[in-house]
C-alpha positions as CSV (number, residue, x, y, z in Angstrom):
1,X,-0.1,-0.1,-0.1
2,X,2.8,2.4,0.9
3,X,4.7,1.7,-2.3
4,X,1.5,2.2,-4.4
5,X,1.0,5.6,-2.7
6,X,4.7,6.5,-3.2
7,X,4.3,5.6,-6.8
8,X,1.4,7.7,-7.3
9,X,3.0,10.7,-5.5
10,X,6.0,10.4,-7.9
11,X,3.8,10.2,-10.9
12,X,2.1,13.5,-9.9
13,X,5.3,15.2,-9.4
14,X,7.0,14.0,-12.5
15,X,4.1,14.3,-14.7
16,X,3.3,17.2,-17.2
17,X,1.9,20.4,-15.9
18,X,-1.8,20.6,-15.9
19,X,-4.0,23.4,-17.6
20,X,-4.4,24.8,-14.0
21,X,-0.7,24.9,-13.7
22,X,-0.3,26.8,-17.0
23,X,-3.0,29.2,-16.0
24,X,-1.4,29.9,-12.5
25,X,2.0,30.3,-14.1
26,X,0.9,32.7,-16.8
27,X,-1.3,34.6,-14.2
28,X,1.7,35.1,-12.1
29,X,4.1,36.1,-14.9
30,X,1.6,38.6,-15.9
31,X,1.1,40.1,-12.6
32,X,4.9,40.3,-12.0
33,X,5.2,42.1,-15.3
34,X,2.3,44.5,-14.7
35,X,3.8,45.3,-11.2
36,X,7.2,46.1,-12.8
37,X,5.7,48.2,-15.4
38,X,3.6,50.1,-12.8
39,X,6.6,50.9,-10.8
40,X,8.4,52.4,-13.9
41,X,5.2,54.2,-14.8
42,X,5.0,55.7,-11.3
43,X,8.6,56.9,-11.2
44,X,8.3,58.3,-14.8
45,X,5.1,60.2,-13.7
46,X,6.8,61.4,-10.7
47,X,9.8,62.8,-12.4
48,X,7.7,64.3,-15.3
49,X,5.3,66.1,-12.8
50,X,8.2,67.6,-10.7
51,X,10.2,68.4,-13.9
52,X,7.1,70.2,-15.5
53,X,6.6,72.3,-12.3
54,X,10.3,73.1,-12.3
55,X,10.6,74.3,-15.9
56,X,9.9,77.9,-15.1
57,X,12.5,78.0,-12.6
58,X,15.0,76.2,-14.9
59,X,14.4,78.6,-17.6
60,X,14.7,81.6,-15.4
61,X,17.7,80.5,-13.1
62,X,19.5,78.0,-15.4
63,X,22.5,76.3,-14.0
64,X,23.4,79.3,-11.7
65,X,20.9,77.8,-9.4
66,X,23.3,75.1,-8.7
67,X,26.3,77.3,-8.1
68,X,24.7,80.2,-6.1
69,X,24.9,80.3,-2.2
70,X,22.2,82.8,-1.7
71,X,18.7,81.9,-0.7
72,X,16.5,84.9,-0.2
73,X,12.8,84.6,-1.2
74,X,12.2,88.5,-0.7
75,X,14.7,89.4,-3.3
76,X,13.9,86.3,-5.5
77,X,17.5,85.1,-5.2
78,X,17.9,81.4,-5.0
79,X,20.8,79.1,-5.0
80,X,21.3,75.4,-3.5
81,X,25.0,75.0,-3.6
82,X,25.2,75.0,0.2
83,X,22.2,72.4,0.3
84,X,23.9,70.2,-2.3
85,X,27.1,70.2,-0.2
86,X,25.3,69.5,3.0
87,X,23.4,66.6,1.5
88,X,26.6,64.9,0.1
89,X,28.6,65.7,3.3
90,X,26.1,64.5,5.8
91,X,25.3,61.4,3.7
92,X,29.0,60.6,3.2
93,X,29.8,61.0,6.9
94,X,26.7,58.8,7.8
95,X,27.8,56.2,5.3
96,X,31.3,56.0,6.7
97,X,30.1,55.6,10.4
98,X,27.1,53.4,9.6
99,X,28.8,51.3,7.0
100,X,31.7,50.6,9.3
101,X,29.5,49.4,12.3
102,X,26.9,47.8,9.9
103,X,29.5,45.5,8.4
104,X,31.1,44.7,11.8
105,X,27.6,43.9,13.1
106,X,26.9,41.6,10.2
107,X,30.2,39.8,10.7
108,X,29.4,39.2,14.4
109,X,25.8,38.0,13.8
110,X,26.7,35.5,11.1
111,X,30.2,34.2,11.9
112,X,29.2,32.4,15.2
113,X,30.7,34.9,17.5
114,X,27.3,34.8,19.4
115,X,25.1,32.1,20.5
116,X,22.2,31.6,18.1
117,X,19.5,32.8,20.4
118,X,21.5,35.9,21.5
119,X,22.4,36.7,17.8
120,X,18.8,36.4,17.0
121,X,17.8,38.9,19.6
122,X,20.5,41.3,18.7
123,X,19.3,41.0,14.9
124,X,15.8,41.8,16.2
125,X,16.9,44.8,17.9
126,X,18.8,46.2,14.9
127,X,15.7,45.5,12.7
128,X,13.5,47.5,15.2
129,X,15.8,50.5,14.7
130,X,14.3,50.9,11.1
131,X,10.8,51.0,12.5
132,X,11.4,54.2,14.8
133,X,9.9,57.4,13.3
134,X,12.5,59.9,12.0
135,X,11.0,62.7,14.2
136,X,11.9,60.5,17.2
137,X,15.5,60.3,16.1
138,X,15.5,64.0,15.7
139,X,14.2,64.5,19.2
140,X,16.7,61.9,20.6
141,X,19.5,63.8,18.8
142,X,18.5,67.2,20.2
143,X,18.2,66.1,23.9
144,X,20.7,63.3,24.1
145,X,23.5,63.3,21.2
146,X,24.2,67.0,21.1
147,X,24.7,67.4,24.9
148,X,26.7,64.1,24.9
149,X,29.2,65.2,22.2
150,X,29.5,68.9,23.1
151,X,32.3,68.5,25.7
152,X,34.4,66.3,23.2
153,X,33.5,68.9,20.4
154,X,34.7,71.7,22.5
155,X,38.0,69.8,23.5
156,X,38.7,69.1,19.8
157,X,38.1,72.5,18.8
158,X,40.5,74.0,21.6
159,X,43.1,71.3,20.8
160,X,42.8,70.9,17.1
161,X,41.0,74.0,16.0
162,X,43.7,74.7,13.2
163,X,42.3,71.8,11.3
164,X,39.3,72.7,9.1
165,X,37.1,69.7,10.4
166,X,37.3,71.3,14.0
167,X,37.4,74.9,13.1
168,X,34.2,75.9,14.9
169,X,32.4,75.2,18.3
170,X,29.4,73.0,18.5
171,X,26.8,75.7,19.7
172,X,23.7,73.5,19.0
173,X,22.6,71.6,15.9
174,X,25.3,70.9,13.5
175,X,26.9,68.5,10.9
176,X,28.3,66.0,13.3
177,X,25.1,65.2,15.3
178,X,23.1,65.0,12.3
179,X,25.5,62.7,10.6
180,X,25.7,60.5,13.8
181,X,21.9,60.1,14.0
182,X,21.7,59.6,10.3
183,X,24.4,56.8,10.6
184,X,22.1,55.0,13.2
185,X,19.3,55.4,10.8
186,X,21.1,53.7,7.8
187,X,22.7,51.1,10.1
188,X,19.8,48.6,9.9
189,X,19.7,48.5,6.0
190,X,23.5,48.1,5.8
191,X,23.6,45.4,8.4
192,X,20.5,43.4,7.1
193,X,21.9,43.2,3.4
194,X,25.4,42.6,4.6
195,X,24.1,39.6,6.6
196,X,22.4,38.3,3.6
197,X,25.4,38.7,1.5
198,X,27.7,36.8,4.1
199,X,25.2,34.1,4.4
200,X,25.2,33.5,0.8
201,X,29.0,32.6,0.8
202,X,29.3,28.7,0.6
203,X,30.5,27.2,3.8
204,X,33.0,25.1,1.8
205,X,34.9,28.3,1.0
206,X,35.4,29.0,4.7
207,X,36.3,25.4,5.5
208,X,38.9,25.5,2.6
209,X,40.5,28.6,4.2
210,X,40.6,26.7,7.5
211,X,42.2,23.8,5.8
212,X,45.0,25.9,4.3
213,X,45.8,27.0,7.8
214,X,44.0,30.4,7.9
215,X,42.9,31.7,11.4
216,X,39.4,32.8,12.0
217,X,40.0,36.5,11.4
218,X,42.1,35.6,8.2
219,X,39.3,33.6,6.9
220,X,36.7,36.3,7.5
221,X,38.8,39.4,6.4
222,X,40.6,37.6,3.4
223,X,38.0,35.1,2.3
224,X,34.6,35.8,3.5
225,X,34.4,39.6,3.0
226,X,36.1,39.6,-0.5
227,X,33.7,36.9,-1.6
228,X,30.6,38.8,-0.3
229,X,32.1,42.2,-1.5
230,X,29.5,42.8,-4.0
231,X,26.6,42.3,-1.8
232,X,28.3,44.4,0.9
233,X,28.8,47.2,-1.6
234,X,25.2,47.0,-2.6
235,X,24.2,47.5,1.0
236,X,26.4,50.6,1.4
237,X,24.8,52.0,-1.9
238,X,21.3,51.4,-0.4
239,X,22.4,53.0,2.7
240,X,23.8,56.0,1.0
241,X,20.7,56.5,-1.0
242,X,18.6,56.1,2.2
243,X,20.7,58.9,3.7
244,X,20.5,61.2,0.8
245,X,16.7,61.3,1.1
246,X,16.2,61.7,4.8
247,X,14.3,64.7,6.0
248,X,13.0,65.2,9.3
249,X,15.8,64.1,11.5
250,X,18.2,66.2,9.5
251,X,15.8,69.2,9.5
252,X,15.9,69.1,13.2
253,X,19.7,68.4,13.8
254,X,21.7,70.0,10.9
255,X,21.1,73.6,11.8
256,X,19.5,74.9,8.6
257,X,22.2,77.3,7.8
258,X,22.9,78.3,4.3
259,X,26.6,78.0,4.4
260,X,29.5,75.7,3.1
261,X,32.0,74.5,5.6
262,X,34.2,71.5,6.3
263,X,33.8,71.8,10.1
264,X,32.0,68.8,11.7
265,X,30.5,71.3,14.3
266,X,29.1,74.0,12.0
267,X,25.4,74.2,11.0
268,X,24.6,73.4,7.5
269,X,21.5,72.6,5.4
270,X,20.3,69.8,3.1
271,X,18.0,69.6,0.0
272,X,15.5,67.5,1.8
273,X,15.4,69.7,4.9
274,X,15.2,72.9,2.6
275,X,12.1,71.3,0.9
276,X,10.5,70.3,4.0
277,X,11.0,73.5,5.9
278,X,10.1,76.0,3.0
279,X,7.2,74.3,1.3
280,X,4.4,75.2,3.9
281,X,4.9,78.9,3.4
282,X,6.2,79.1,0.0
283,X,4.7,81.6,-2.5
284,X,4.1,80.8,-6.2
285,X,7.6,81.6,-7.2
286,X,9.4,79.8,-4.4
287,X,7.3,76.7,-5.1
288,X,8.7,76.5,-8.7
289,X,12.2,76.9,-7.4
290,X,11.6,74.2,-4.6
291,X,10.5,71.8,-7.5
292,X,13.8,72.7,-9.1
293,X,15.6,71.7,-5.9
294,X,13.5,68.4,-5.7
295,X,14.4,67.6,-9.2
296,X,18.1,68.0,-8.4
297,X,17.7,65.8,-5.4
298,X,16.0,63.2,-7.5
299,X,18.9,63.2,-10.0
300,X,21.6,63.0,-7.4
301,X,20.0,60.0,-5.9
302,X,19.5,58.5,-9.4
303,X,23.2,59.0,-10.2
304,X,24.3,57.5,-7.0
305,X,22.3,54.4,-7.7
306,X,23.3,54.0,-11.2
307,X,27.0,54.4,-10.4
308,X,26.7,51.9,-7.6
309,X,24.9,49.4,-10.0
310,X,27.7,49.9,-12.5
311,X,30.3,49.3,-10.0
312,X,28.7,46.2,-8.7
313,X,28.1,44.9,-12.3
314,X,31.8,45.4,-13.1
315,X,33.0,43.8,-9.9
316,X,30.8,40.8,-10.4
317,X,32.1,40.2,-14.1
318,X,35.7,40.6,-13.0
319,X,35.0,38.0,-10.1
320,X,33.5,35.6,-12.6
321,X,36.5,36.1,-15.0
322,X,38.7,35.3,-12.1
323,X,37.0,32.1,-11.5
């Protein structure tokens, strides 16, 4: 009886697909294609709508809008060079800090440094960081981060004030507290994707490294990380894109000052914060200019993602050729 049931089950598995199977498969493929085209259509509609509303400002201010440092709505003088600088500077700082700790965290959670239950708890805590609202991060930065780092910032300014990175004091909101909070906000993304990349490395590669006499850290740093480098780089690109578009926390912490400075303690501004703070009270002319700024932010994000994808593709092709 058992042999008969096993034979029937094997025939059902190995038999040709039925009409229902064909219908389900074609329906799934159609829905997947429809979803992909809908995403492309939504992105295209968003870009076209923002671009359409930004055309009057583009024709009036041209590329000088990108190189000017003055923002005065009363005089109809607008420029976003300080905002472009603040966006890239804060995102790069956050990527350096969050990327370092995100990759380290991924290593400790995937390479058996912790017991499985404890690693699962830490993994859950890291994932919960992504669920905290941006405004809560902003409040935490104002009441906790800024007072905590102010003594260190004052000491660095007094001791190493001749360096441009410590050329000013931290009187309140500034670039460093904004970058620290932003690093914590991008940490879950980088850590989660990096963990997936490290888990995809075949265990035999690690065993082979041990067999050749490598120590634990040699196997991790010289074998595991290079093998998972494409996925880790993808995590960093995703984190950088997340940092570029962050709005509320930076609007509360960066200082919203229209200036360009290398100092980590000086206030600055970002494109996302500029849009969030000026749209509610913007007049007709300023709305068009803000749409121009929104278009610039979208193009920067697109350029970062395209460049990251291109580098990942080149790295993958080189890795395949080496194999």
